[in-house]
C-alpha positions in Angstrom: 48.1 -32.0 -104.2 44.7 -33.5 -103.3 46.4 -36.3 -101.5 48.5 -33.8 -99.5 45.5 -31.8 -98.4 43.8 -35.0 -97.4 46.7 -35.8 -95.1 47.1 -32.3 -93.6 43.4 -31.5 -92.9 43.1 -34.0 -89.9 46.3 -32.6 -88.5 45.0 -29.1 -88.8 41.8 -30.0 -87.0 43.7 -31.7 -84.2 45.8 -28.5 -83.7 42.8 -26.3 -83.6 41.2 -28.7 -81.0 44.3 -28.6 -78.9 44.3 -24.8 -78.9 40.7 -24.5 -78.0 41.1 -27.0 -75.1 43.9 -25.1 -73.6 41.9 -21.8 -73.2 41.2 -21.1 -69.4 37.6 -21.1 -68.0 36.4 -18.0 -66.1 36.6 -18.3 -62.3 33.3 -18.7 -60.3 32.4 -15.9 -57.8 30.7 -16.3 -54.4 27.7 -14.1 -53.3 26.7 -13.9 -49.6 23.2 -12.5 -49.0 21.8 -11.8 -45.5 18.5 -10.3 -44.5 15.5 -10.8 -42.1 13.9 -14.1 -41.2 11.6 -15.5 -44.0 13.5 -13.7 -46.8 13.2 -15.1 -50.3 15.8 -14.3 -53.1 15.0 -14.7 -56.8 17.1 -14.3 -60.0 17.1 -15.9 -63.5 14.0 -17.8 -62.6 15.5 -19.4 -59.6 14.3 -18.9 -56.0 16.4 -19.2 -52.9 14.9 -19.2 -49.4 16.8 -18.3 -46.3 17.9 -15.5 -44.0 21.6 -16.1 -44.9 22.5 -17.4 -48.3 25.8 -18.3 -50.0 25.6 -18.7 -53.8 28.3 -19.6 -56.4 27.7 -17.5 -59.5 29.6 -17.1 -62.8 30.8 -13.7 -63.7 28.1 -11.4 -65.0 25.2 -9.2 -64.1 22.2 -10.5 -62.0 19.0 -8.8 -61.2 17.7 -10.0 -57.8 14.2 -9.6 -56.3 14.0 -9.9 -52.6 10.8 -10.5 -50.6 9.9 -10.9 -46.9 6.6 -11.2 -45.0 5.0 -7.9 -44.3 7.7 -5.9 -46.2 7.9 -4.2 -49.6 9.8 -6.0 -52.4 13.4 -5.0 -52.9 15.3 -5.1 -56.3 19.1 -5.1 -56.6 21.5 -5.4 -59.7 24.5 -7.4 -58.6 27.7 -7.6 -60.8 29.8 -10.7 -60.2 33.4 -10.5 -61.1 35.6 -13.6 -61.7 36.7 -15.2 -58.4 35.5 -12.3 -56.3 33.3 -12.6 -53.1 30.4 -10.2 -52.8 28.3 -9.5 -49.7 24.8 -8.0 -49.8 22.8 -6.9 -46.8 19.1 -6.6 -47.8 17.2 -3.9 -45.9 13.4 -3.9 -46.1 10.7 -1.3 -45.6 7.6 -2.6 -43.9 4.3 -2.6 -45.8 2.0 0.0 -44.3 -1.6 0.9 -45.2 -4.4 3.0 -43.8 -7.5 1.6 -42.1 -10.9 3.4 -42.4 -13.1 2.7 -39.4 -16.9 3.5 -39.8 -20.0 2.7 -37.8 -23.7 2.7 -38.1 -24.8 5.1 -36.7 -21.7 7.3 -37.0 -20.1 9.2 -34.1 -19.0 6.1 -32.1 -16.0 6.5 -29.8 -13.0 4.4 -31.2 -10.7 2.7 -28.7 -7.5 1.4 -30.3 -4.7 -0.4 -28.4 -6.3 0.7 -25.1 -6.6 4.4 -26.0 -9.5 6.5 -27.3 -8.3 7.9 -30.6 -11.4 9.6 -32.0 -14.9 9.0 -33.3 -16.2 7.4 -36.5 -15.6 7.8 -39.3 -11.9 7.7 -38.6 -8.8 6.9 -40.6 -5.8 5.2 -38.9 -2.8 5.8 -41.1 0.4 3.8 -41.7 -0.4 0.5 -40.1 2.2 -2.2 -40.6 1.1 -5.6 -41.9 -0.8 -7.6 -39.3 -4.2 -8.1 -37.7 -5.9 -5.4 -35.7 -9.1 -4.7 -33.7 -10.8 -1.7 -32.2 -13.7 -1.1 -29.8 -16.6 1.1 -30.8 -18.9 2.7 -28.2 -21.9 5.0 -28.7 -24.0 6.1 -25.8 -27.3 4.2 -25.9 -25.9 1.4 -28.0 -24.1 -1.9 -27.2 -20.4 -1.8 -27.3 -19.0 -3.7 -30.3 -15.6 -4.7 -31.8 -14.3 -4.5 -35.4 -11.3 -6.3 -36.8 -9.2 -6.0 -39.9 -6.0 -7.3 -41.5 -3.2 -5.4 -43.3 -1.6 -7.5 -46.0 -0.6 -4.9 -48.6 -0.4 -1.2 -49.2 -4.0 -1.1 -50.2 -6.3 0.7 -47.6 -8.8 -1.5 -45.8 -12.2 -0.7 -44.3 -13.8 -1.9 -41.1 -17.4 -1.1 -40.2 -19.3 -1.8 -37.0 -23.1 -2.1 -36.6 -24.2 -0.6 -33.2 -27.4 -1.9 -31.7 -29.5 0.3 -29.4 -29.3 -1.0 -25.8 -31.5 1.6 -24.0 -34.3 0.6 -21.7 -36.5 2.4 -19.2 -37.1 2.0 -15.5 -39.9 3.3 -13.2 -39.0 3.7 -9.6 -41.6 4.1 -6.8 -41.5 4.0 -3.0 -43.5 4.1 0.2 -43.4 6.8 1.4 -43.1 8.8 -1.8 -40.9 11.9 -2.4 -37.9 9.8 -1.4 -34.5 10.7 -2.8 -33.2 8.4 -5.6 -29.5 7.6 -6.1 -28.2 5.6 -9.0 -24.6 4.4 -8.7 -24.0 7.1 -6.1 -25.5 10.0 -8.0 -28.8 11.6 -7.0 -31.2 11.7 -9.9 -34.5 12.8 -8.5 -37.4 11.8 -6.1 -40.0 9.1 -6.3 -42.1 8.4 -8.3 -39.4 8.6 -11.1 -39.1 7.3 -14.6 -35.8 7.4 -16.5 -33.9 5.7 -19.3 -30.5 3.9 -19.0 -28.4 1.7 -21.2 -28.7 -2.0 -20.6 -26.9 -3.2 -17.5 -27.1 -3.5 -13.7 -27.3 -0.4 -11.5 -27.2 0.2 -7.8 -30.4 2.1 -6.7 -30.5 3.6 -3.2 -33.7 5.2 -1.8 -33.4 7.7 1.1 -36.1 9.5 3.1 -35.8 11.5 6.4 -36.7 9.4 9.4 -36.5 6.1 7.4 -33.9 3.4 6.9 -32.2 3.7 3.5 -32.8 0.8 1.1 -30.4 -0.2 -1.6 -30.4 -3.0 -4.2 -29.3 -3.8 -7.7 -31.7 -3.2 -10.5 -31.4 -4.6 -14.0 -32.2 -2.5 -17.1 -33.0 -4.5 -20.3 -32.6 -2.9 -23.7 -35.8 -1.8 -25.4 -37.9 -2.9 -22.4 -39.6 -1.1 -19.4 -38.7 -2.3 -15.9 -40.2 -1.4 -12.6 -38.7 -1.2 -9.1 -40.7 -0.5 -5.9 -39.1 0.2 -2.5 -40.8 0.1 0.9 -39.0 2.1 3.5 -39.1 1.3 7.3 -38.9 4.0 9.9 -35.3 4.6 10.8 -34.2 4.2 14.5 -31.9 6.8 16.0 -28.4 6.6 17.3 -25.7 8.3 19.3 -22.1 9.1 18.7 -20.1 9.0 21.9 -16.6 10.4 22.5 -14.7 10.8 25.7 -11.6 12.4 27.1 -9.6 10.3 27.4 -10.7 7.9 24.8 -11.0 4.1 25.3 -13.9 4.0 27.7 -16.4 1.1 27.6 -19.8 2.3 26.5 -22.9 0.7 28.1 -26.5 1.5 27.1 -29.1 0.1 29.5 -26.3 -2.1 31.0 -25.4 -3.6 27.6 -21.9 -3.0 26.3 -22.1 -1.4 22.8 -18.6 -0.3 22.1 -15.5 1.7 23.1 -15.1 5.4 22.7 -15.0 6.9 20.2 -17.9 4.9 18.8 -21.3 5.3 17.2 -24.2 3.2 18.4 -27.0 2.9 15.8 -30.3 1.0 15.5 -31.7 2.3 18.7 -35.5 2.7 18.9 -36.6 6.2 19.8 -36.9 6.8 23.6 -34.8 7.3 26.7 -31.8 5.3 27.7 -29.2 5.2 30.5 -25.6 5.7 29.2 -22.6 4.6 31.3 -18.9 5.0 30.6 -16.2 2.9 32.4 -12.4 3.1 32.1 -9.8 1.8 34.4 -8.3 4.5 36.5 -11.3 6.8 36.1 -14.6 7.3 37.9 -17.6 5.7 36.1 -19.9 8.2 34.4 -23.7 7.8 34.1 -26.0 10.0 32.0 -29.5 9.9 30.6 -29.9 10.2 26.8 -32.8 10.6 24.4 -32.9 9.0 21.0 -34.7 10.9 18.3 -36.1 9.0 15.2 -33.8 9.1 12.2 -31.1 11.2 13.9 -27.7 10.5 15.4 -26.9 12.7 18.4 -23.3 13.5 19.4 -22.2 13.4 23.0 -18.8 14.1 24.5 -17.9 13.4 28.1 -14.9 14.2 30.3 -13.8 11.4 32.7 -12.4 12.2 36.1 -9.2 10.3 37.0 -9.6 8.0 40.0 -5.8 7.3 40.2 -2.6 9.1 41.2 1.1 9.0 40.4 4.3 8.6 42.2 7.8 9.9 41.4 10.9 8.7 43.2 14.7 8.3 42.8 16.7 5.3 43.9 20.5 5.3 44.2 23.1 4.0 43.6 23.0 2.5 40.1 22.0 -1.2 39.8 19.2 -1.4 42.5 16.3 -3.6 41.5 13.0 -1.9 42.1 9.6 -3.5 42.5 6.2 -1.9 43.1 3.5 -3.9 44.8 5.4 -7.1 43.7 5.7 -5.9 40.1 9.1 -5.3 38.7 9.7 -1.7 37.6 13.4 -2.1 36.5 16.9 -1.2 37.7 18.2 2.2 38.7 20.2 3.6 35.9 22.7 6.5 35.6 21.7 9.8 34.1 24.7 9.5 31.8 27.5 7.1 31.4 30.2 7.5 34.0 28.1 9.3 36.6 26.7 8.1 39.9 23.5 10.2 39.8 20.4 8.1 38.7 17.3 8.7 36.7 13.9 9.2 38.4 11.2 6.6 38.3 7.6 7.7 37.5 4.5 5.5 37.8 1.1 6.7 36.7 -2.4 5.3 37.1 -2.0 4.0 40.6 -5.0 3.3 42.6 -5.5 5.6 45.6 -4.2 4.1 48.9 -1.1 2.4 50.3 1.6 0.9 48.1 5.0 -0.8 48.8 8.3 -0.4 47.0 10.8 -3.3 47.4 14.5 -2.5 46.7 17.2 -5.2 46.3 20.9 -5.2 45.6 23.3 -8.1 46.2 25.9 -5.8 47.8 23.4 -3.7 49.7 23.2 -3.4 53.5 20.7 -4.7 53.9 20.3 -6.6 50.6 16.5 -6.0 50.5 14.5 -3.1 52.0 10.9 -1.8 51.8 9.4 1.7 51.5 5.7 2.3 52.0 3.9 5.4 50.6 0.3 6.6 50.0 -1.2 7.7 46.6 -3.9 10.3 46.6 -6.5 10.5 43.8 -5.7 13.0 41.0 -2.3 13.9 42.7 1.3 13.1 42.0 3.2 11.9 45.1 7.0 12.7 45.2 9.0 10.6 47.5 12.3 11.6 49.1 15.4 10.2 47.5 15.9 6.6 48.4 19.5 5.6 49.0 20.7 2.1 49.5 24.1 1.6 51.0 26.0 -0.5 48.4 29.7 -1.0 48.2 29.9 0.0 44.6 33.5 1.1 44.3 37.1 0.5 45.6 39.3 3.5 46.3 43.0 3.1 45.9 44.9 5.7 47.8 48.2 7.2 46.7 49.9 5.3 49.6 48.7 2.0 48.1 46.0 1.2 50.6 42.5 0.2 49.4 39.1 0.8 50.8 35.6 -0.4 49.6 32.4 1.4 50.1 29.7 3.6 48.6 30.5 6.4 46.2 27.8 9.0 46.7 29.0 11.9 44.5 32.0 13.1 42.6 33.3 16.7 42.3 36.3 18.0 40.5 38.5 18.2 43.6 36.9 15.6 45.9 34.4 12.7 46.3 31.8 11.9 48.9 32.5 8.3 50.2 31.0 6.0 52.8 32.8 3.0 54.2 29.6 1.6 55.9 25.9 2.5 56.3 25.3 5.9 57.9 28.8 7.2 57.5 29.9 9.7 54.8 33.0 11.7 54.5 35.0 13.7 52.0 38.2 12.5 50.3 40.3 15.0 48.4 41.3 14.0 44.9 45.0 14.5 45.7 44.9 11.5 48.1 43.3 9.2 45.4 45.3 7.3 42.9 42.2 5.7 41.2 38.6 4.6 41.8 37.5 1.2 40.5 33.7 0.6 40.2 32.4 -2.8 41.3 29.8 -4.9 39.6 26.8 -6.6 41.2 29.0 -9.4 42.4 31.6 -7.2 44.0 34.1 -7.7 41.3 36.1 -4.8 39.8 34.8 -3.8 36.5 38.2 -2.8 35.4 37.3 0.8 34.9 39.3 3.4 36.9 38.8 7.0 37.6 
């Protein structure tokens, strides 16, 4: 029996071993974790860094701790099942804390992120993790800056020490009782003592009859400064306007500007004023300059020129006045033979010459003389140049070129040569073709 047991025991152990080896192992699961940059994941004493993680884990329960810069820690219990894939998206809440801003002395204005948010002492709540600064300002003290850093939910304190930056300044002048302006605001009359915060100020001194004096004065904190001003007697001036404007202004034969203008720095006394403008009579006047005052004078200038109005027909005549081109006669509206008037202003009194030209005119070039009277508008009689500006095609097929003077509903006024005009009824006309400056048909028919 003992021998039989000895022989069977090894076989029994072998069978048990074979059975145990054939038992299947549990399948590994896959865990995918995603979160913000800088995230760190920790479980079972192991730490995994990365924004996107893929972990192979055996089935079971895992307690994870997730951390990220500037955020509160997050905890999650994750259950892994055999062969399953799990995805976890980690959402963080930012770490915030309050900042307590104080100053010595208290009552300073707090500027944070470019905006005034209150006076010290002041609490700024719920600030995310990071570095911050604020400006503190209290009248009579130097501006200062405080900085702090938020790293946890624990409140932080930032205190600023404000130094007094007030100094005094004594302002005097000759003559005294002059008005004192600092940075544009009137603050009193000389002699004057006042206090200001440290810095540079623009001080202006004014007194009737004297030239104002202005300069920059520096105030130093906790010190007394002095500023003395000596005022010179102020010259006078004159403000000159004219109708019309644009006249040259001469004072004692020296040009000083163009109206409207103000002439300053004139010593008190009498002067001769003269205004000159092309097309107007010169004007001379006597003026008196008073010390420290600017007088106002307005003058009406009398025109020394005239005007002319005239009409030239037909369309397309080149017009020159005294050798200067004025343009070409143009129709009042498209398709008409009536022309627009010419008007020329600011002509010197006397005789003038109009020169008229058209390549098809008879003659091609002609002259008209006229006289301009000062301050008057001269109207000339209508100037008509004989130009073969059209070709009439009659109903019987015959053609005739000449000048078309006017058109009516049932007839036209036509001239076949200079000095001749006659009426043609519309019923006799098949079409009218206008000619260009070379005598060619424009292709337009009526």
